[in-house]
C-alpha positions as CSV (number, residue, x, y, z in Angstrom):
1,X,119.8,42.6,42.3
2,X,117.2,44.7,40.5
3,X,119.8,47.0,39.0
4,X,121.9,44.0,37.8
5,X,118.9,42.3,36.3
6,X,117.9,45.5,34.4
7,X,121.4,45.7,33.0
8,X,121.3,42.0,32.0
9,X,117.9,42.4,30.4
10,X,119.1,45.4,28.4
11,X,122.0,43.3,27.1
12,X,119.7,40.5,26.0
13,X,117.4,43.0,24.3
14,X,120.2,44.6,22.5
15,X,121.8,41.4,21.3
16,X,118.6,39.7,20.2
17,X,117.3,42.9,18.5
18,X,120.5,43.0,16.5
19,X,120.2,39.4,15.5
20,X,116.7,39.9,14.2
21,X,117.6,43.2,12.5
22,X,120.6,41.6,10.8
23,X,118.5,38.7,9.5
24,X,115.8,41.0,8.2
25,X,118.3,43.2,6.4
26,X,120.1,40.2,4.9
27,X,116.8,38.9,3.5
28,X,115.7,42.3,2.2
29,X,112.6,42.5,4.4
30,X,111.4,45.7,6.1
31,X,112.8,46.1,9.6
32,X,110.4,45.8,12.5
33,X,108.2,48.7,13.6
34,X,108.8,50.9,10.6
35,X,106.3,53.0,8.8
36,X,103.0,51.2,9.6
37,X,104.3,49.1,12.5
38,X,104.0,45.7,10.7
39,X,105.9,42.7,12.0
40,X,108.3,41.1,9.5
41,X,108.2,37.4,8.6
42,X,111.1,35.7,10.5
43,X,112.7,32.4,9.6
44,X,112.1,29.5,11.9
45,X,115.5,29.5,13.5
46,X,114.7,33.0,15.0
47,X,111.5,31.9,16.7
48,X,113.4,31.2,20.0
49,X,115.2,34.5,19.7
50,X,111.9,36.3,19.2
51,X,110.4,34.6,22.3
52,X,113.4,35.4,24.4
53,X,113.3,39.0,23.3
54,X,109.6,39.2,24.2
55,X,110.3,37.7,27.6
56,X,113.0,40.2,28.3
57,X,111.0,43.2,27.2
58,X,108.0,42.1,29.4
59,X,110.2,41.5,32.4
60,X,112.0,44.8,31.9
61,X,108.7,46.7,31.7
62,X,107.6,45.1,35.0
63,X,110.8,46.0,36.7
64,X,110.9,49.6,35.5
65,X,107.2,50.2,36.4
66,X,107.4,48.7,39.8
67,X,104.5,47.0,41.5
68,X,102.2,49.9,42.0
69,X,102.4,51.4,38.4
70,X,102.2,47.9,37.0
71,X,99.0,47.1,38.8
72,X,97.5,50.5,37.9
73,X,98.5,49.9,34.2
74,X,96.9,46.5,34.1
75,X,93.7,47.7,35.8
76,X,93.1,50.5,33.3
77,X,90.4,50.0,30.8
78,X,91.9,49.9,27.3
79,X,89.2,47.4,26.4
80,X,86.6,50.2,26.1
81,X,88.7,52.1,23.6
82,X,89.4,49.1,21.3
83,X,85.8,48.0,21.6
84,X,84.7,51.4,20.4
85,X,87.1,51.2,17.4
86,X,85.6,47.9,16.4
87,X,82.0,48.6,17.3
88,X,81.9,51.9,15.3
89,X,84.1,50.4,12.5
90,X,86.5,53.4,12.7
91,X,89.2,51.4,10.8
92,X,86.9,51.3,7.7
93,X,85.9,55.0,8.0
94,X,88.5,56.0,5.5
95,X,90.5,54.0,2.8
96,X,93.8,52.3,3.3
97,X,96.5,54.6,2.0
98,X,94.4,57.7,2.6
99,X,94.2,60.1,5.6
100,X,91.2,61.6,7.4
101,X,90.3,64.3,9.8
102,X,88.5,63.6,13.0
103,X,85.5,65.4,11.5
104,X,85.5,63.1,8.5
105,X,85.6,60.0,10.6
106,X,82.8,61.5,12.8
107,X,80.6,61.9,9.7
108,X,81.1,58.3,8.6
109,X,80.8,56.7,12.0
110,X,78.1,58.8,13.5
111,X,80.1,59.5,16.6
112,X,80.5,63.1,17.8
113,X,83.9,64.5,16.7
114,X,85.2,65.0,20.3
115,X,84.5,61.3,21.0
116,X,86.3,60.2,17.8
117,X,89.3,62.4,18.8
118,X,89.6,60.8,22.2
119,X,89.0,57.3,21.0
120,X,91.5,57.5,18.1
121,X,94.2,59.2,20.2
122,X,93.9,56.6,22.9
123,X,93.9,53.8,20.4
124,X,97.1,55.3,18.9
125,X,98.9,54.5,22.2
126,X,98.1,50.8,21.4
127,X,99.4,51.1,17.8
128,X,96.0,51.5,16.2
129,X,96.1,54.6,14.0
130,X,98.7,57.4,14.0
131,X,98.0,61.1,14.1
132,X,100.5,62.9,11.8
133,X,100.4,65.8,11.3
134,X,98.2,67.0,14.1
135,X,94.5,66.5,13.3
136,X,95.3,64.1,10.5
137,X,94.7,60.3,11.1
138,X,96.7,57.7,9.2
139,X,96.4,53.9,9.2
140,X,98.9,51.7,10.9
141,X,99.4,47.9,10.4
142,X,96.9,47.3,13.2
143,X,94.1,49.6,11.9
144,X,94.7,48.2,8.3
145,X,94.2,44.7,9.6
146,X,91.0,45.7,11.3
147,X,89.8,47.3,8.0
148,X,90.8,44.5,5.7
149,X,90.6,41.2,7.6
150,X,87.1,39.9,8.3
151,X,88.4,37.0,10.4
152,X,90.3,39.4,12.7
153,X,87.2,41.5,13.0
154,X,85.3,38.3,14.0
155,X,87.9,37.6,16.6
156,X,87.6,41.0,18.1
157,X,83.8,40.7,18.0
158,X,83.8,37.5,20.0
159,X,86.2,39.1,22.5
160,X,83.7,41.9,23.2
161,X,80.5,39.9,22.8
162,X,81.4,36.7,24.7
163,X,84.9,36.5,26.2
164,X,85.2,39.8,28.1
165,X,81.7,39.7,29.5
166,X,82.4,36.2,30.7
167,X,85.6,37.3,32.4
168,X,83.8,40.1,34.2
169,X,81.3,37.6,35.7
170,X,83.9,34.9,36.6
171,X,84.3,36.1,40.2
172,X,80.5,36.3,40.8
173,X,80.3,32.8,39.4
174,X,83.0,31.5,41.7
175,X,81.2,33.0,44.7
176,X,77.8,31.7,43.6
177,X,78.9,28.2,42.7
178,X,82.1,27.4,44.6
179,X,83.9,24.3,43.2
180,X,81.4,23.8,40.4
181,X,82.4,22.1,37.1
182,X,78.9,22.5,35.6
183,X,79.2,24.1,32.2
184,X,76.2,26.3,32.9
185,X,77.7,27.7,36.1
186,X,80.6,29.6,34.5
187,X,81.2,33.3,34.2
188,X,79.9,33.1,30.7
189,X,76.5,31.8,31.9
190,X,76.0,34.8,34.2
191,X,76.9,37.1,31.4
192,X,74.0,36.0,29.1
193,X,70.2,36.0,29.5
194,X,68.9,32.7,30.7
195,X,72.4,31.6,31.9
196,X,73.2,29.1,29.1
197,X,76.3,27.0,28.8
198,X,78.6,28.3,26.1
199,X,77.9,25.6,23.4
200,X,74.2,25.6,24.1
201,X,74.3,29.4,23.5
202,X,76.1,28.8,20.1
203,X,73.6,26.2,19.2
204,X,70.7,28.6,19.8
205,X,72.5,31.4,17.9
206,X,73.9,30.0,14.6
207,X,75.3,33.4,13.5
208,X,77.3,33.6,16.7
209,X,78.5,30.0,16.1
210,X,79.8,31.0,12.6
211,X,81.5,34.1,14.1
212,X,83.1,32.1,16.9
213,X,84.4,29.4,14.4
214,X,85.9,32.2,12.3
215,X,87.4,33.8,15.4
216,X,89.1,30.6,16.4
217,X,90.7,30.2,13.0
218,X,92.2,33.7,13.5
219,X,93.5,32.8,17.0
220,X,94.9,29.5,15.6
221,X,96.9,31.3,12.9
222,X,98.9,33.4,15.4
223,X,102.6,32.6,15.5
224,X,102.5,30.5,18.6
225,X,99.4,28.6,17.7
226,X,99.8,28.3,13.9
227,X,98.7,25.1,12.3
228,X,102.2,24.8,10.7
229,X,103.5,23.6,14.1
230,X,101.2,20.6,13.9
231,X,102.0,20.0,10.2
232,X,105.8,20.0,10.8
233,X,105.8,18.7,14.4
234,X,104.2,15.3,13.8
235,X,105.4,12.5,11.5
236,X,102.4,12.6,9.1
237,X,104.6,11.5,6.2
238,X,105.5,8.3,8.0
239,X,101.9,7.2,8.1
240,X,101.9,6.5,4.4
241,X,98.4,6.5,2.8
242,X,96.1,7.1,5.7
243,X,92.8,8.5,6.8
244,X,92.7,11.2,9.4
245,X,89.5,12.2,11.2
246,X,89.6,15.9,12.4
247,X,87.2,15.6,15.4
248,X,85.7,19.0,16.3
249,X,87.7,20.4,13.4
250,X,85.7,23.7,13.1
251,X,85.7,25.0,9.5
252,X,88.4,22.5,8.4
253,X,91.3,24.9,8.2
254,X,93.6,22.3,9.9
255,X,92.6,19.5,7.5
256,X,93.1,21.8,4.5
257,X,96.6,22.6,5.6
258,X,97.4,18.9,6.2
259,X,95.9,17.9,2.8
260,X,98.0,20.6,1.0
261,X,101.3,19.3,2.5
262,X,100.7,15.6,2.7
263,X,99.0,14.3,-0.5
264,X,98.8,10.7,0.8
265,X,96.3,11.7,3.5
266,X,92.5,11.6,3.2
267,X,90.8,13.8,5.8
268,X,87.3,14.0,7.3
269,X,86.3,17.2,9.2
270,X,83.6,16.8,11.9
271,X,81.8,19.6,13.7
272,X,78.3,20.8,14.3
273,X,76.0,21.4,11.4
274,X,76.1,25.2,12.1
275,X,79.9,25.3,12.0
276,X,80.3,23.0,9.0
277,X,77.5,24.6,7.1
278,X,79.2,27.5,5.5
279,X,82.1,25.4,4.2
280,X,80.4,22.0,3.6
281,X,80.2,22.6,-0.1
282,X,83.7,24.0,-0.4
283,X,85.7,21.8,-2.8
284,X,89.0,20.8,-1.2
285,X,90.7,17.7,-2.6
286,X,90.8,14.9,-0.1
287,X,88.9,16.8,2.6
288,X,85.4,15.8,3.4
289,X,83.2,17.7,5.9
290,X,80.4,16.0,7.8
291,X,78.2,17.1,10.8
292,X,78.9,15.1,13.9
293,X,78.3,15.5,17.6
294,X,81.5,14.2,19.3
295,X,79.6,13.1,22.4
296,X,77.9,10.4,20.2
297,X,79.6,7.3,18.8
298,X,82.2,8.0,16.2
299,X,80.8,7.1,12.7
300,X,84.1,6.8,10.8
301,X,85.4,3.4,11.6
302,X,89.0,2.2,11.1
303,X,90.7,5.5,10.5
304,X,94.4,5.7,11.2
305,X,94.4,8.9,13.2
306,X,91.7,10.7,15.2
307,X,92.9,14.3,15.7
308,X,91.4,16.6,18.3
309,X,93.0,20.1,18.2
310,X,92.0,22.4,21.0
311,X,88.9,20.5,21.7
312,X,89.2,18.8,25.1
313,X,90.4,22.0,26.9
314,X,86.9,23.4,26.4
315,X,85.5,20.7,28.6
316,X,85.6,19.4,32.2
317,X,87.1,16.0,32.9
318,X,83.8,14.1,32.9
319,X,82.9,15.5,29.4
320,X,86.4,14.8,28.1
321,X,85.9,11.2,29.2
322,X,82.6,11.0,27.3
323,X,84.3,12.4,24.1
324,X,87.2,10.0,24.3
325,X,84.9,7.0,25.0
326,X,82.7,7.9,22.0
327,X,85.8,7.2,19.8
328,X,86.2,3.6,21.1
329,X,83.7,1.8,18.9
330,X,85.4,3.1,15.8
331,X,89.0,2.4,16.8
332,X,91.1,-0.3,15.2
333,X,94.1,-1.9,16.8
334,X,97.0,0.5,16.9
335,X,94.9,3.6,15.8
336,X,96.4,6.9,16.9
337,X,94.5,9.6,18.9
338,X,96.5,12.8,18.5
339,X,95.7,15.7,20.8
340,X,97.0,19.1,19.8
341,X,96.5,20.9,23.1
342,X,98.1,23.1,25.7
343,X,100.3,21.1,28.1
344,X,100.9,23.4,31.0
345,X,104.5,23.8,32.0
346,X,105.8,23.8,35.6
347,X,105.9,27.4,36.9
348,X,109.1,29.2,35.8
349,X,110.2,26.5,33.3
350,X,108.9,28.3,30.2
351,X,109.6,31.9,29.0
352,X,107.6,34.7,30.5
353,X,105.8,35.4,27.3
354,X,104.8,31.8,26.7
355,X,103.7,31.2,30.3
356,X,101.6,34.4,30.3
357,X,99.8,33.1,27.2
358,X,99.1,29.6,28.5
359,X,98.0,30.9,31.9
360,X,95.7,33.4,30.3
361,X,94.2,30.6,28.3
362,X,93.7,28.6,31.4
363,X,91.7,31.5,32.9
364,X,89.7,31.9,29.7
365,X,88.7,28.2,30.0
366,X,87.4,28.9,33.5
367,X,85.5,32.0,32.4
368,X,83.8,30.4,29.4
369,X,83.4,26.7,30.1
370,X,84.3,26.0,33.8
371,X,87.1,23.9,32.2
372,X,90.8,24.1,32.4
373,X,94.2,23.6,30.7
374,X,96.1,20.5,31.8
375,X,99.7,19.4,32.5
376,X,101.2,16.1,31.4
377,X,100.1,14.2,34.5
378,X,96.5,15.6,34.1
379,X,96.4,14.3,30.5
380,X,97.7,10.9,31.6
381,X,95.1,10.6,34.3
382,X,92.3,11.7,32.0
383,X,93.2,9.1,29.3
384,X,93.4,6.4,32.0
385,X,90.0,7.4,33.3
386,X,88.5,7.2,29.9
387,X,89.8,3.7,29.2
388,X,92.9,1.7,30.2
389,X,93.4,0.7,26.6
390,X,94.4,4.2,25.6
391,X,98.2,3.9,25.7
392,X,100.3,7.1,26.3
393,X,103.0,7.2,23.6
394,X,104.7,10.5,23.8
395,X,104.3,14.3,23.9
396,X,106.0,16.5,21.3
397,X,106.7,20.2,21.7
398,X,107.4,21.9,18.4
399,X,109.8,24.8,18.6
400,X,107.9,28.1,18.9
401,X,104.5,26.5,19.6
402,X,102.3,27.0,22.6
403,X,100.5,23.8,21.8
404,X,101.9,20.3,22.4
405,X,101.2,17.2,20.3
406,X,100.1,14.3,22.5
407,X,100.2,10.9,20.8
408,X,98.1,8.1,22.2
409,X,97.5,4.6,20.6
410,X,94.6,2.3,21.0
411,X,95.8,-1.1,22.3
412,X,93.0,-3.5,23.1
413,X,93.9,-6.1,25.7
414,X,94.4,-9.5,24.1
């Protein structure tokens, strides 16, 4: 069985790789993994092919490694190496397009040359830097991104300052507080002085709140979570002239994208004062930004749509109920509540790559917030618990997106 499956996966990989390669060549783009290792832009119709190719390569790696080698590989600490690259800013130690010796990087970073050598050579096995010829370090697409993209650097910074320490303390938290849904009893709480809940921590550290908001915009721009799936996957045009309230909308990147594509929409972005602050004065046509605590009554009455994108997954059920109930005083008959959230698939019904991502996110929610991702029935129960007048309409799953679009309408009882 294993041998037959390996052969089958090899055939899938060969066929799908050819389809992508042919498409890239026809459109005169660079083929994948050339020169600096950058990923080409692919047309939408190849998103499924890309996912199936990733599924097949992941499964093939697992089969070829076998259980023991796979476990050992996953347990090894690559985090320390990438953390060092980011913390000592090695990607900005020499210009893009230039090369550097280990000694030159040592002088800029302040690290001993022998440590620079071991860090860079290990990072190169993850596609960060390339050594060619021996002793000469060149940039790759990954190191160039770390050098040039502040938002990506913010994402990596949050991983090493908040997310990974929370993961390391998740098992101690589960042992210390079995069955708890208290936000201040998560792995994150144990990882920080004073054991704060995550959002209390951000409130006390405005600069970390800014970095976290920036990091989430980087995460949300990945291929499977890109805001374009929300823009194209929901019938915004059919609303006609409408007001959309982007509840917990971070820096407003979702509303800006919607405003650019749908000129009939007026949008209001709501988030904490710390998160809104940096962009509050940014002039974006038809996008207004206001500070608002979504646990308190919604101040924008009579809007057509209240959008919550990756908000409720940060909270346990009781808090989600409070957030949804806070909308009720502002809702007009027929108003839509649109949730852009993960909707967990039944095990084995999604591709391996997609399922790995959503299950990882579920574990992240446990580590950071003591919350969780939800499946369709979970969402239906949650909305019914909040108020029976929330009527489930439908769930949409845009092609290539990890996030579902859940549409709910407000239907007061006559």
